[in-house]
C-alpha positions in Angstrom: 44.4 299.4 192.0 46.1 301.0 194.7 49.4 299.0 194.7 51.8 302.0 196.6 51.1 303.2 200.0 51.9 306.7 201.0 54.5 307.3 203.4 53.6 309.8 206.5 56.9 310.3 207.6 57.8 311.8 204.1 54.6 313.7 203.8 53.2 314.2 207.4 50.0 316.5 206.8 46.7 315.2 207.4 47.3 311.7 208.8 45.1 310.2 211.4 44.8 306.5 212.8 42.5 304.2 210.8 40.9 303.4 214.3 39.1 306.6 214.0 37.3 304.9 211.3 36.5 301.5 213.0 34.9 303.5 216.2 38.0 303.5 218.6 40.8 305.8 219.1 44.3 304.9 220.1 45.5 305.6 223.5 47.5 308.4 224.5 45.2 311.3 223.3 45.3 313.4 219.9 46.8 311.4 216.9 50.0 313.2 215.4 51.0 313.8 211.7 49.6 317.1 211.3 46.8 319.1 211.1 43.5 317.9 209.9 43.1 317.8 206.4 39.8 318.6 204.1 36.8 316.6 205.2 38.1 315.3 208.5 36.2 316.3 211.7 37.8 316.5 215.6 36.5 313.3 217.1 35.5 309.5 216.9 33.1 308.0 214.5 32.1 311.3 212.7 35.1 310.8 210.5 33.2 308.0 208.7 30.0 309.6 208.4 31.9 312.2 206.5 33.6 310.0 204.4 30.3 308.4 203.5 28.7 311.7 202.7 31.5 312.3 200.2 30.9 309.0 198.8 27.3 309.5 198.4 27.9 312.8 196.8 30.5 311.5 194.4 27.9 309.1 193.1 25.1 311.2 192.7 23.5 311.1 196.0 22.9 307.4 196.0 21.5 305.3 199.0 23.6 305.1 202.0 23.9 301.3 201.9 25.3 301.7 198.4 27.5 304.2 199.5 28.8 302.1 202.8 29.3 299.0 200.1 31.4 300.7 197.6 33.4 302.7 200.3 34.3 299.3 201.8 35.2 297.9 198.3 37.5 301.2 197.7 39.1 300.7 201.3 39.6 296.9 200.7 41.3 297.7 197.3 43.8 300.3 199.2 44.5 298.0 202.0 45.0 294.8 200.2 46.6 296.0 197.0 49.9 297.1 198.4 51.1 293.8 200.4 49.8 291.9 197.1 52.4 293.8 195.2 55.0 293.1 197.8 54.1 289.2 197.8 54.5 289.2 194.0 57.8 291.4 193.8 59.8 290.3 196.7 57.9 287.4 198.5 56.9 289.2 201.4 54.1 291.4 203.0 54.3 294.6 205.3 52.9 294.6 208.7 49.8 296.8 208.6 48.3 296.7 212.3 45.9 298.9 213.0 47.9 301.0 215.3 50.7 302.0 212.5 48.1 302.1 209.6 46.8 305.9 208.9 44.6 307.6 206.6 43.5 310.9 205.3 40.9 312.7 203.1 42.8 314.3 200.2 41.1 316.7 197.4 41.5 314.1 194.6 40.0 310.9 196.4 37.7 309.8 198.9 40.3 308.1 201.1 44.1 307.6 201.1 46.3 305.1 203.1 49.4 305.4 204.7 52.2 303.4 206.3 55.6 303.8 207.1 57.7 300.5 206.6 58.5 298.6 209.6 58.9 294.8 209.2 56.6 292.2 208.0 56.5 288.4 207.1 58.6 286.4 204.1 57.4 282.8 203.1 55.7 281.1 200.5 52.9 282.9 198.8 50.1 280.5 200.1 51.5 281.1 203.7 51.5 284.9 202.9 48.0 284.8 201.4 46.6 283.2 204.5 48.3 285.8 206.7 47.3 288.7 204.9 43.6 287.8 204.9 43.4 286.9 208.3 45.5 289.9 209.6 43.5 292.3 207.1 40.1 291.0 208.4 41.3 291.1 212.2 42.7 294.2 212.2 40.9 296.3 209.6 38.0 294.9 207.4 35.8 293.3 210.0 35.9 296.3 212.6 35.4 298.7 209.6 32.4 296.2 208.4 31.0 296.4 211.9 31.1 300.1 212.1 29.7 300.4 208.6 26.5 298.0 209.7 25.9 300.0 212.9 25.1 302.7 210.4 23.3 301.0 207.2 21.5 298.0 206.9 23.9 295.9 204.8 24.7 292.3 205.0 27.9 291.0 206.3 28.0 288.5 203.3 27.9 291.5 200.9 31.1 293.3 202.7 33.1 290.2 202.5 32.3 289.5 198.8 33.6 293.3 198.4 36.9 292.2 200.2 37.1 288.9 197.9 36.6 290.8 194.8 39.2 293.3 195.6 41.6 290.8 196.5 40.9 288.4 193.6 40.9 291.8 191.4 44.6 292.8 192.8 45.9 289.1 192.1 44.8 289.0 188.5 46.2 292.6 187.7 49.6 290.9 188.9 49.5 288.1 187.1 52.4 289.1 185.0 54.3 288.8 187.9 52.8 286.0 189.5 52.0 283.6 186.4 49.3 281.2 186.3 50.1 280.7 190.3 47.6 283.8 191.0 44.6 281.9 190.4 45.6 278.9 193.0 46.7 282.2 195.4 43.0 283.4 194.9 41.4 280.3 195.5 43.5 279.7 198.7 42.3 283.2 199.7 38.8 282.5 199.1 39.1 279.4 201.3 40.2 281.2 204.4 37.8 281.6 207.2 37.0 285.5 206.6 36.3 284.7 202.8 34.9 281.3 202.7 31.7 281.2 200.6 32.1 284.9 199.2 32.8 283.5 195.9 33.9 281.1 193.7 35.7 280.0 190.3 32.8 279.4 188.3 31.0 281.0 185.3 29.0 284.2 184.8 26.4 283.5 182.1 26.4 287.0 180.6 30.1 287.2 180.4 31.5 283.8 179.5 31.6 281.5 176.7 30.5 278.4 178.7 29.6 277.8 182.2 32.5 278.1 184.2 35.2 279.6 181.8 36.1 282.8 180.4 36.4 283.8 176.7 39.7 282.1 176.8 38.6 278.8 178.2 39.7 279.9 182.0 38.0 279.5 184.9 36.6 283.0 186.3 35.7 284.3 189.7 32.3 285.1 190.6 31.4 286.4 193.7 28.1 285.4 195.6 26.9 288.7 196.5 26.6 292.1 194.3 28.3 295.1 195.4 25.2 297.3 194.5 27.0 299.5 192.2 24.1 298.9 189.4 21.8 301.1 192.1 24.0 304.0 191.1 23.0 306.3 188.4 24.5 305.3 185.4 26.2 302.4 187.1 25.9 298.7 185.9 27.0 295.3 186.7 30.7 294.4 187.3 32.7 291.5 185.5 32.6 289.4 188.7 28.7 289.9 189.5 26.2 287.2 189.9 23.5 289.1 188.5 25.0 288.9 185.2 22.7 286.1 184.4 20.2 288.8 184.1 21.7 289.5 180.7 22.7 293.1 181.8 26.1 293.4 180.1 29.2 294.6 182.6 30.4 298.3 182.6 34.1 299.2 183.4 34.4 299.2 187.5 34.6 302.7 189.0 35.2 302.8 192.7 35.4 305.7 195.2 
């Protein structure tokens, strides 16, 4: 997971507004923050096309919809993991509006997100999880999903499932900080309108000792849709995949 965001103020080269990926530029002309980095173009939606091309190349020339799905899941992980870490460590989440969040295309990964901290919210875990899901979809994930679906045939439910998987996975990795409460926070997130119906606490017949429970007897998250990673050469099923009932063993998750 990606629990830290880079600070564009400390390393200004290559950053651009995330709105370029969603299909709209910020007002005021050219984005600031240094010269364009590797793989970046000079305008509009072409930026997203280049990034999707990079994902396809990294995954051995997979189908465009597979590249779109896995790019979205990687983006959701990068977007959601840092505020989840803030919630676990400090009981707060940063404000990450589309006007302030930046992206660049470094040499060692498909995309990197950056934010110079400036305010946020504090409160109970449930309140912050609800705020995070609502703001993330309104500002970022829904506009990105719309941009991807203008390019390839991919369901909105699949992309919502990718976001749910990224969020639940992030909370699970922070269980050492959050304690057993991480599951109730995850369930509360899944009950939010943007994620409702994307998955549930149930069983994965291919990965659990009994229906609805993992090997230790605890409930496990199973998403309703598949992220399509199994269609990548050498790919397989993720641990939360609903296709596990087919008897295909899960493989370690590899995300762009």
